[in-house]
N, C-alpha and C positions, 0 to 999 in steps of 0.2 A: 519483704516478701519471703514466704517459706519455701525452702527447697522441696520438702515433702508435704503435700497437702493432707496426706493420710498415711497410715502404716497398716499394711495388710498381713495378717497371720493366717495362712490357709488351713493349717491343721492344729490349731491351738488346743482344742479340747478333744478328749477321747470320747467314743460313743457312751461309755459308762458315765463320764462327767456330764455329758449332755442329758442323759437319762436322769441323773441326780437333780439337775436344775429343774427339769420338767416335773419330776415327782414332788419337789419342794413347792413349786408353783401351784400344783393341784391341791395342796393342803391349805392354801391361802384364799382369802376372799377375792372374788373376781369383780372388778370395777370397770365402768365405762371410761375409756381414755379421753381426757379433756386437755385442750391447749389453752392456757390462760389468755384472756383478752381476744380470743378468736371465736368465730361462729362454730356451731356444732358440725357443720360440713367440713371444717378444716381438718378434723381428725375423726376417724372412725375405727375403733379397735377395742379389745378387751384387755385389761391389764391386771396384774397381781404384783404385790411387793414381796420380795423374798428376804427375810431377815436371818438367813443361815450364815453364820460367821465363816464356816469353811468355804462355802461357795462364793461368798463375797470376797474373801481373801484371794481365792483363785483368780477371779477376773481382775481384781485390783493389781495383782502381781503382773499380769500380762500388760496392763496399761502402763505400769511403771517401766517395764522393759521396753515397750514401744516408745515411750517418752524419750528414752536414751537412744535407741537404735534409729529413730527418725531424726535425731539431732535437735529436737526441740528443747530438751532439758528445762521444762517448765518446773517451777517450784510447786510441788504438790503437797497437800496437807491431809485431806481426808476424803474417802469416797462415800457416795451415797449408797443406799441399799440397791440391790438389783431390782430392776423393773421388768417383769416378764410380760410379753405382749403377744396376743393372738390376733391374727388378721384372717378373717373369713372373706368370702367372695364380696367384692366391692369395697372392702375395708381399705383404708389408706391413711397416710399422714402427709399433708401438703407441705410445701416449702416452709422451713422455720429454722431458727437457730436455738441452741440449748442454753445460751447465756452470753452476756456481755462481760468484758474483762477489766473494766476500769473501776476507779474508786466509786463512781456514781452507782455502779451495779452491786457493790458490796452489800451483803445481807445485813439487815438490822434485826436485832433480837426483839421479838414481841411475845406477849403472853399467848398461849395457845387459843384462848377464847377470843382473841382479836385477829386470828389468822383466817383469811377467807379460803374457800375451797373452789378451784385448785389453788395451791400456795403460789403467789407471785415469786419470781426469782430473786427479788431484792429484800425479802423478809424471811425469817425462820423462827420457829418456836424452840429450836435446838441450840443450846449454847455453843456446842462444838463447831457449828457452822457460822457463827457470828463473824462478820467481817470478810467472809470468803465469797468467791465467785466460782462458777463452773469453768474449768480449764480444759479438760480433755473428756471426750465422749467415746464410748465403745459400744458397738453393736455386735452381738453374738448371734450367728444364725443357728437355729436349733432344728431346722427342717432340712430334709434332703431336697436338692434342687428339683427332683422329679415329683415332689409332693404338691407343687403348686406352680401356677403361671402368673406373671405379673409380680407385684410385691417386690419390686426392685429398689434396693437402696441406691440413691443417687446423691452425690456431694458436689456442690457447685462452689468453685473458688476462682475469683476474677473471671476470666473468659473461658475457663476450662470446666468441663462436666465429666465427673468420674462416675462410672456405672458399675455396679457390683451384681451383674447377672450371673446366674449359674453358681452362686456362692454355696459351697458345700456345707453340710452340717459340721459344726464345731469350728468354723472359721470366724475370725474376729477382725473387724475394721475399727481402727482407732483414729480419731481426728480431733483437731482443736474445736472446742465447743462453740466458737464464734462462726464456724463454717455453716453456710446455708445448705440444708439437706432435706430429703423427703423420702417417703416410701410410696411408690406408685400403687394404684389400685390392684388388688388381687383379682385375677380374672377366672381362676379355677383353683380348687383345692384349698389348703390352709397353710399359712406361713406362721411359724412360731419363732420368736426371737427373745433376746434379753438385752437390756441396755444398762449401762452404768455411767455415772458422771463422777469424775474425780475433781475435787475442789481444791483451791489454793487461794492465797491472798492476791489482790489485784496487781497487775503489772505496774511498775514504776517508770 
């Protein structure tokens, strides 16, 4: 059992850094968020992928720090690109995990023309992710808590429910990717966030 189910960083990013992430997302194609293997009702949001090295390195550094400070000390290999998410009224993401951590979950390398959309967690077209699994997840809140209602990040571990209501802009929650979590429906306003997954080789 883990001593720390998550690691909370309340003022990780400056307002300028939050602005930079949002400006970078505005330059990318907007897509419908999909959760592999689930119905369309399981997830409702708009996403963009951010391939900005500076911004990706910024969030990856916070995940590495949280990995140590939380006492997890997971063996981390490579992060995925930032995924920017927009939640409008009634948008949500129901209970899910971001990945399993054993050898059965390790990604197999396949040619890009054989990869379905969305990409299942156990395959990849990218050689650098071959053999890895998602180990740590991070959620960055990019909206002021007064900008929306609902849209609460919740993490469930064993018999405990951790709720991140009133999360301020620039705060980051880091947690193991096997943790069950969700974003509750937004009831008013808009919630903007970014997520990153840090990969590593399966636990032994």
